[in-house]
Short mmCIF file of the C-alpha atoms (twelve columns), coordinates in Angstrom:
data_MODEL
# 
_entry.id   MODEL 
# 
loop_
_atom_site.group_PDB 
_atom_site.id 
_atom_site.type_symbol 
_atom_site.label_atom_id 
_atom_site.label_alt_id 
_atom_site.label_comp_id 
_atom_site.label_asym_id 
_atom_site.label_seq_id 
_atom_site.Cartn_x 
_atom_site.Cartn_y 
_atom_site.Cartn_z 
_atom_site.pdbx_PDB_model_num 
ATOM 1  C CA . MET A 1  1.965   -17.627 12.618 1 
ATOM 2  C CA . PRO A 2  1.140   -14.516 11.041 1 
ATOM 3  C CA . HIS A 3  -2.319  -12.622 11.763 1 
ATOM 4  C CA . VAL A 4  -4.825  -12.293 9.466  1 
ATOM 5  C CA . LEU A 5  -6.894  -8.850  8.574  1 
ATOM 6  C CA . THR A 6  -9.361  -7.853  6.175  1 
ATOM 7  C CA . ALA A 7  -8.421  -4.672  4.640  1 
ATOM 8  C CA . ARG A 8  -11.253 -2.805  6.381  1 
ATOM 9  C CA . GLU A 9  -9.857  -3.934  9.895  1 
ATOM 10 C CA . ALA A 10 -6.001  -3.181  8.590  1 
ATOM 11 C CA . ARG A 11 -7.356  0.492   7.958  1 
ATOM 12 C CA . ASP A 12 -9.336  0.762   11.289 1 
ATOM 13 C CA . ARG A 13 -6.461  -0.643  12.859 1 
ATOM 14 C CA . PHE A 14 -3.290  0.604   10.875 1 
ATOM 15 C CA . GLY A 15 -1.207  2.512   13.895 1 
ATOM 16 C CA . GLU A 16 -1.776  -0.589  16.540 1 
ATOM 17 C CA . VAL A 17 -0.907  -3.011  13.517 1 
ATOM 18 C CA . LEU A 18 2.592   -1.055  12.447 1 
ATOM 19 C CA . ARG A 19 2.965   -0.685  16.175 1 
ATOM 20 C CA . ARG A 20 2.970   -4.660  16.586 1 
ATOM 21 C CA . ALA A 21 5.039   -5.221  13.646 1 
ATOM 22 C CA . GLU A 22 7.867   -2.774  14.440 1 
ATOM 23 C CA . THR A 23 7.916   -3.361  18.544 1 
ATOM 24 C CA . ASN A 24 6.822   -7.089  18.574 1 
ATOM 25 C CA . GLY A 25 7.685   -8.227  15.254 1 
ATOM 26 C CA . GLU A 26 4.625   -9.653  14.270 1 
ATOM 27 C CA . THR A 27 3.397   -10.214 10.627 1 
ATOM 28 C CA . PHE A 28 -0.012  -9.219  9.300  1 
ATOM 29 C CA . ILE A 29 -1.571  -10.437 6.127  1 
ATOM 30 C CA . VAL A 30 -4.101  -8.388  5.081  1 
ATOM 31 C CA . GLU A 31 -7.019  -9.738  2.833  1 
ATOM 32 C CA . LYS A 32 -8.671  -8.233  -0.131 1 
ATOM 33 C CA . LYS A 33 -12.410 -9.907  -0.888 1 
ATOM 34 C CA . GLY A 34 -11.272 -13.060 0.888  1 
ATOM 35 C CA . ARG A 35 -7.209  -13.411 -0.525 1 
ATOM 36 C CA . PRO A 36 -4.422  -12.052 0.523  1 
ATOM 37 C CA . SER A 37 -3.558  -8.887  -0.691 1 
ATOM 38 C CA . VAL A 38 -0.102  -7.680  0.908  1 
ATOM 39 C CA . VAL A 39 1.817   -8.320  3.876  1 
ATOM 40 C CA . ILE A 40 2.932   -5.948  6.721  1 
ATOM 41 C CA . MET A 41 6.322   -7.081  8.495  1 
ATOM 42 C CA . PRO A 42 9.201   -5.280  10.072 1 
ATOM 43 C CA . ALA A 43 11.647  -4.031  7.685  1 
ATOM 44 C CA . GLU A 44 14.593  -6.484  9.255  1 
ATOM 45 C CA . GLU A 45 12.597  -9.545  8.329  1 
ATOM 46 C CA . TYR A 46 11.661  -8.038  4.652  1 
ATOM 47 C CA . ASP A 47 15.699  -7.274  4.593  1 
ATOM 48 C CA . ARG A 48 16.480  -10.714 5.834  1 
ATOM 49 C CA . LEU A 49 13.933  -12.834 3.326  1 
ATOM 50 C CA . THR A 50 15.124  -10.559 0.351  1 
ATOM 51 C CA . GLY A 51 18.765  -9.581  0.798  1 
ATOM 52 C CA . GLN A 52 18.342  -6.163  0.059  1 
ATOM 53 C CA . HIS A 53 17.566  -3.222  2.400  1 
ATOM 54 C CA . ALA A 54 14.168  -1.764  2.285  1 
ATOM 55 C CA . VAL A 55 15.617  1.445   2.629  1 
ATOM 56 C CA . ASP A 56 19.105  2.300   2.545  1 
ATOM 57 C CA . TYR A 57 19.539  5.260   4.525  1 
ATOM 58 C CA . GLU A 58 23.488  5.956   4.650  1 
ATOM 59 C CA . LYS A 59 23.163  6.168   0.400  1 
ATOM 60 C CA . THR A 60 20.344  8.705   0.996  1 
ATOM 61 C CA . LEU A 61 22.005  10.667  3.131  1 
ATOM 62 C CA . GLU A 62 25.160  10.714  0.831  1 
ATOM 63 C CA . ASP A 63 23.032  11.656  -1.963 1 
ATOM 64 C CA . ILE A 64 21.285  14.662  0.085  1 
ATOM 65 C CA . PHE A 65 24.954  16.029  0.696  1 
ATOM 66 C CA . LEU A 66 26.324  15.596  -2.280 1 
ATOM 67 C CA . LEU A 67 23.243  17.334  -3.884 1 
ATOM 68 C CA . ASN A 68 23.512  19.936  -1.092 1 
ATOM 69 C CA . ARG A 69 27.269  20.763  -2.170 1 
ATOM 70 C CA . ARG A 70 26.093  21.208  -5.826 1 
ATOM 71 C CA . ILE A 71 23.397  23.703  -4.769 1 
ATOM 72 C CA . VAL A 72 25.592  25.621  -3.215 1 
ATOM 73 C CA . ALA A 73 28.645  25.607  -5.489 1 
ATOM 74 C CA . ARG A 74 25.935  26.693  -8.602 1 
ATOM 75 C CA . ARG A 75 24.846  29.462  -6.126 1 
ATOM 76 C CA . GLY A 76 28.455  30.665  -5.816 1 
ATOM 77 C CA . GLY A 77 28.924  29.629  -2.103 1 
ATOM 78 C CA . ASP A 78 25.527  30.806  -0.773 1 
ATOM 79 C CA . PRO A 79 23.741  27.997  0.607  1 
ATOM 80 C CA . ILE A 80 19.926  27.298  -0.167 1 
ATOM 81 C CA . LEU A 81 16.938  28.071  2.791  1 
ATOM 82 C CA . HIS A 82 15.010  25.042  3.891  1 
ATOM 83 C CA . GLU A 83 12.140  27.091  2.510  1 
ATOM 84 C CA . GLU A 84 13.555  27.580  -0.848 1 
ATOM 85 C CA . ALA A 85 14.835  24.135  -1.085 1 
ATOM 86 C CA . LEU A 86 11.063  22.698  -0.155 1 
ATOM 87 C CA . GLN A 87 9.782   25.139  -3.115 1 
ATOM 88 C CA . ILE A 88 12.292  23.444  -5.628 1 
ATOM 89 C CA . ALA A 89 11.222  20.407  -4.920 1 
ATOM 90 C CA . ARG A 90 7.777   20.663  -5.245 1 
# 
């Protein structure tokens, strides 16, 4: 059975709510003005319900490595520094 929280309660207890959802598999319905607004649930449960992954980490890492190789190739083999990459991204 999902827990029901007001938006204010969810805000004030956000860390606890996340921990309980992740650790205990609990689901929370957050109400705004007395109506359900959002649901907080474990990512695995979301994946099961939707048939898709919330975040495809392997694809994201593959994209990062590919982008890094392209940057290094454009720079004539010179690696890009972490600080420089952050500056470019901003």
